[in-house]
C-alpha positions in Angstrom: 7.6 -9.9 -23.0 4.3 -10.8 -21.4 1.5 -11.9 -23.8 -0.9 -9.2 -22.6 1.7 -6.6 -23.4 2.1 -8.0 -26.9 -1.6 -7.8 -27.3 -1.7 -4.2 -26.3 1.0 -3.4 -28.8 -1.0 -5.1 -31.5 -4.2 -3.3 -30.6 -2.4 0.1 -30.7 -0.8 -0.8 -34.0 -4.1 -1.9 -35.6 -5.7 1.3 -34.2 -2.9 3.5 -35.7 -3.3 1.8 -39.1 -7.1 2.2 -39.2 -6.8 5.9 -38.3 -5.0 6.4 -41.6 -8.0 6.7 -43.9 -5.8 7.5 -46.9 -4.7 3.9 -47.3 -6.5 0.7 -47.8 -5.7 -2.0 -45.2 -5.9 -5.6 -45.9 -5.5 -8.3 -43.2 -2.0 -9.0 -44.5 -1.1 -5.3 -44.1 -2.2 -5.3 -40.5 -0.3 -8.5 -39.8 2.9 -7.0 -41.3 2.4 -3.7 -39.3 2.0 -5.8 -36.1 5.1 -7.8 -36.8 7.1 -4.6 -37.4 5.9 -3.0 -34.1 6.7 -6.1 -32.1 10.1 -6.3 -33.6 10.7 -2.7 -32.7 9.8 -3.4 -29.0 11.3 -6.8 -28.6 14.3 -6.6 -31.0 13.6 -10.0 -32.4 11.4 -11.7 -35.0 8.2 -13.2 -33.5 5.8 -13.5 -36.4 2.1 -13.0 -35.6 -0.3 -15.4 -37.1 -3.4 -14.5 -39.2 -5.6 -16.1 -36.6 -4.1 -13.9 -33.9 -4.8 -10.6 -35.7 -8.4 -11.8 -36.6 -9.0 -12.4 -32.9 -7.5 -9.0 -32.0 -9.9 -7.3 -34.4 -12.8 -9.3 -32.9 -11.6 -8.3 -29.4 -11.4 -4.6 -30.3 -14.9 -4.8 -31.7 -16.3 -6.3 -28.5 -17.1 -4.7 -25.1 -14.6 -6.8 -23.2 -11.9 -4.2 -23.2 -14.4 -1.3 -23.5 -13.2 -0.4 -27.0 -16.4 -1.2 -29.1 -14.3 -0.3 -32.1 -16.4 0.3 -35.2 -14.2 -1.8 -37.5 -15.8 -2.7 -40.7 -14.8 -4.7 -43.8 -15.5 -3.2 -47.3 -15.1 -4.6 -50.7 -14.8 -7.9 -48.8 -11.1 -7.3 -48.4 -10.2 -4.0 -46.7 -10.6 -2.9 -43.0 -11.4 0.6 -41.7 -13.1 2.5 -39.0 -16.7 3.3 -39.8 -16.3 6.5 -37.7 -13.2 8.3 -39.1 -12.7 10.1 -35.8 -12.5 6.9 -33.7 -9.4 5.8 -31.8 -9.1 3.4 -28.9 -6.8 6.0 -27.2 -9.8 8.4 -26.8 -12.5 6.3 -25.2 -14.8 8.1 -22.7 -14.3 7.1 -19.1 -17.1 5.2 -17.5 -18.4 6.2 -14.1 -16.6 3.3 -12.5 -13.4 4.4 -14.2 -13.8 7.9 -12.9 -14.5 6.7 -9.3 -11.5 4.4 -9.3 -9.2 7.1 -10.8 -10.4 9.7 -8.3 -9.7 7.5 -5.3 -6.3 6.4 -6.7 -5.2 10.0 -7.4 -6.4 11.0 -3.9 -4.4 8.3 -2.3 -1.2 9.0 -4.3 -1.4 12.8 -3.6 -0.9 12.1 0.1 2.7 11.3 -0.9 3.2 14.4 -3.1 6.4 15.4 -1.3 7.9 11.9 -1.4 10.5 11.7 -4.2 9.6 8.0 -4.7 6.4 9.3 -6.4 8.0 12.4 -8.0 8.1 10.7 -11.4 4.3 10.2 -11.5 3.4 13.8 -10.4 2.8 14.8 -14.1 0.8 11.7 -14.6 -1.4 12.6 -11.6 -1.9 16.0 -13.0 -3.1 14.7 -16.3 -5.3 12.2 -14.6 -6.9 15.0 -12.5 -7.5 17.0 -15.7 -9.1 14.0 -17.4 -11.3 13.2 -14.4 -12.4 16.9 -14.1 -13.2 17.0 -17.8 -15.3 13.9 -17.6 -17.2 14.6 -14.4 -17.0 17.6 -12.1 -18.2 17.9 -8.6 -18.1 14.2 -7.9 -18.0 13.1 -4.3 -15.5 10.4 -3.3 -16.8 6.9 -3.0 -13.9 5.6 -0.7 -13.0 7.6 2.4 -9.3 7.0 3.3 -8.2 7.5 6.9 -5.6 10.2 7.2 -4.4 12.7 9.7 -3.7 16.1 8.1 -2.0 17.3 11.3 0.4 14.4 11.6 3.9 15.8 12.1 7.1 14.6 10.6 5.9 13.5 7.2 8.2 16.0 5.5 11.1 13.9 6.8 10.0 10.9 4.7 12.0 11.8 1.6 15.2 12.7 3.5 15.0 9.4 5.3 14.2 7.4 2.2 17.1 8.9 0.3 19.5 8.1 3.2 18.3 4.5 3.3 18.7 4.1 -0.5 22.1 5.7 -0.6 23.3 4.2 2.8 24.1 7.5 4.5 24.3 7.9 8.3 21.8 10.4 9.7 22.2 12.9 12.5 18.8 13.1 14.3 17.5 15.5 16.9 14.8 13.6 18.7 12.4 14.2 21.7 10.5 11.2 22.8 7.3 11.4 24.8 9.2 10.3 27.9 12.1 12.7 27.6 12.1 16.3 28.9 15.0 17.3 26.7 15.6 16.7 23.0 18.7 14.7 22.1 21.0 14.6 19.0 22.6 11.4 17.9 23.9 9.5 14.9 21.5 6.9 13.4 21.9 4.1 10.9 18.5 4.0 8.9 17.3 0.6 7.7 13.6 0.8 6.8 10.6 3.0 7.0 7.5 1.4 8.6 3.9 2.6 8.8 1.6 1.4 11.6 -1.8 2.8 12.8 -1.5 5.8 10.6 1.9 6.8 12.0 5.4 6.5 10.4 8.4 5.1 12.1 12.1 5.0 11.2 13.7 1.6 12.0 17.4 1.4 12.5 20.4 1.4 14.9 22.1 4.1 17.0 25.3 2.1 16.8 26.1 -1.0 14.9 26.5 -3.0 18.2 23.1 -1.8 19.6 19.8 -3.5 18.9 17.3 -2.3 16.2 15.0 0.4 17.5 12.2 2.6 16.1 11.9 6.3 16.0 8.5 8.0 15.5 8.7 10.6 12.7 6.4 12.9 14.6 8.9 13.1 17.4 11.9 14.0 15.2 12.9 17.7 15.5 15.6 17.8 12.8 17.6 15.6 10.5 20.9 16.1 8.9 23.3 13.8 6.9 26.7 12.7 8.2 28.7 12.0 5.0 31.9 11.4 7.0 30.6 8.5 9.0 30.9 5.1 7.4 27.7 3.2 6.9 28.3 -0.4 7.8 26.1 -2.9 5.9 23.5 -4.5 8.2 21.8 -7.8 7.2 18.3 -6.8 8.2 15.1 -8.6 7.1 12.1 -6.5 8.1 9.6 -9.3 7.2 11.4 -11.7 9.6 12.0 -9.1 12.3 8.3 -8.1 12.5 6.9 -11.6 11.8 5.8 -12.2 15.4 4.7 -8.8 16.7 1.8 -6.4 16.4 3.0 -2.8 15.7 6.6 -1.6 15.7 8.0 -2.5 19.1 10.1 -5.6 19.1 11.4 -6.6 22.6 14.5 -8.4 21.3 15.1 -10.0 24.7 11.8 -11.9 24.5 10.8 -14.9 22.4 7.4 -15.4 20.7 4.9 -17.2 23.0 1.5 -18.8 22.6 -1.1 -16.2 23.6 -4.6 -17.7 24.2 -7.6 -15.4 24.1 -11.3 -15.8 24.8 -13.4 -13.5 22.6 -17.0 -12.9 23.4 -19.9 -13.5 20.9 -20.2 -9.9 20.0 -16.5 -9.4 19.0 -16.0 -12.9 17.6 -17.2 -12.1 14.0 -14.8 -9.1 13.8 -11.8 -11.2 15.0 -12.7 -14.0 12.6 -13.1 -11.7 9.6 -10.1 -9.5 10.5 -7.6 -11.6 12.4 -5.6 -9.8 15.1 -2.4 -11.2 13.5 -1.4 -13.6 10.8 -0.5 -16.2 13.4 -4.1 -16.3 14.7 -5.6 -19.8 14.9 -9.1 -20.6 16.1 -8.9 -23.3 18.8 -12.6 -23.5 19.8 -16.0 -22.2 18.8 -18.4 -22.2 21.7 -22.2 -22.7 21.5 -22.8 -19.2 22.9 -20.9 -17.7 19.9 -17.7 -16.9 21.7 -14.4 -18.3 20.5 -10.9 -19.1 21.8 -8.0 -18.2 19.5 -4.3 -18.7 19.7 -1.6 -16.2 18.7 2.1 -16.7 18.5 3.6 -13.3 19.4 6.3 -11.4 21.3 4.5 -9.3 24.0 4.7 -5.6 23.5 3.0 -2.3 24.2 0.9 -2.4 21.0 -0.4 -5.8 21.8 -1.6 -4.6 25.2 -3.3 -1.6 23.5 -5.2 -3.9 21.1 -6.4 -6.2 23.9 -7.4 -3.3 26.2 -9.3 -1.8 23.2 -11.8 -4.7 23.4 -12.7 -3.9 27.0 -14.7 -6.8 28.5 -15.0 -8.5 25.2 -11.6 -10.2 25.5 -10.0 -12.3 28.2 -6.4 -13.3 28.2 -6.2 -17.0 29.2 -2.5 -17.3 28.9 0.4 -16.6 29.4 -0.1 -15.6 33.1 2.2 -12.6 33.0 0.2 -10.9 30.2 -3.1 -11.9 31.9 -1.9 -10.2 35.1 -0.7 -7.1 33.2 -4.1 -6.6 31.5 -6.0 -7.3 34.7 -4.0 -4.7 36.6 -4.6 -2.1 33.9 -8.3 -2.8 33.8 -8.5 -2.6 37.6 -6.6 0.7 37.5 -9.1 2.0 34.9 -12.0 0.9 37.0 -10.6 2.6 40.1 -10.3 5.8 38.2 -14.0 5.8 37.5 -14.9 4.8 41.1 -12.6 7.2 43.0 -13.8 10.8 42.8 -10.5 12.0 44.2 -8.8 10.9 41.0 -10.9 13.1 38.8 -8.9 15.7 36.9 -9.4 19.3 38.0 -11.8 21.3 35.8 
């Protein structure tokens, strides 16, 4: 058992003892109570020293843990709470505590329909009640990005259970490129979130490569309990190690991608790297930088690069440089050619 957990058990034990005003508590009594409590939790004898309990009392009296416990000694021998109503389990929340709890509850409530968090739903309710009692009408300090209209989130739990229990799914799916929806068996492996969207990663057959399905394009999901789920040795960390996003072009190998970043965007790229493989190769006098990434080219990488506009130039590889140039030229042509304007 971790030492900090042992300490918490001792604090709670001392607190419980001192709440009992009908008994006189010596230091030896408190030591014995702590030993009994630790034996109950650990199932083995682990005697607490006199010095340890003295330090516990000193810690409870201090502000370090927020207790400020009014522990006093009387008759030079016995310990008690000067305030008979005091207990460390009923400490008022500080404003910082309230703000942290408010944002934590807000974040967890986004997954209220996810059975993974079902066990903490009652805890969230109690936290909300406590927060409301302490401070009403408080505005959030942290604004979390979320899309209330995002489709497919109600499938999260069904998919999660299928992955855990290794059950084959029957999915009705309609991609952005398809005119018709299709129904097929799918072997689910992991769930992945990227850019505020959720994706199911898996295989349509065991012989086919790993693919991703956007949850917002799933029409319906059912279980196929008759189909055998063959174990797949899949390491998500390794699979996505050299990509941005969720698209892995399995026929391609990671390549060195060299980018020039202008002075305006350089601080953003330095403080928030485009990928964990990013390395700075050169810092120029005008504030611009040259960085190197080691990635498999994919659609998401192109979107990131295009998002910088003229702030980024692909130096290599030539194929990616050509692709980005063509898309920028096509975008420029749309602005220059009035015949390409959409009808109003």
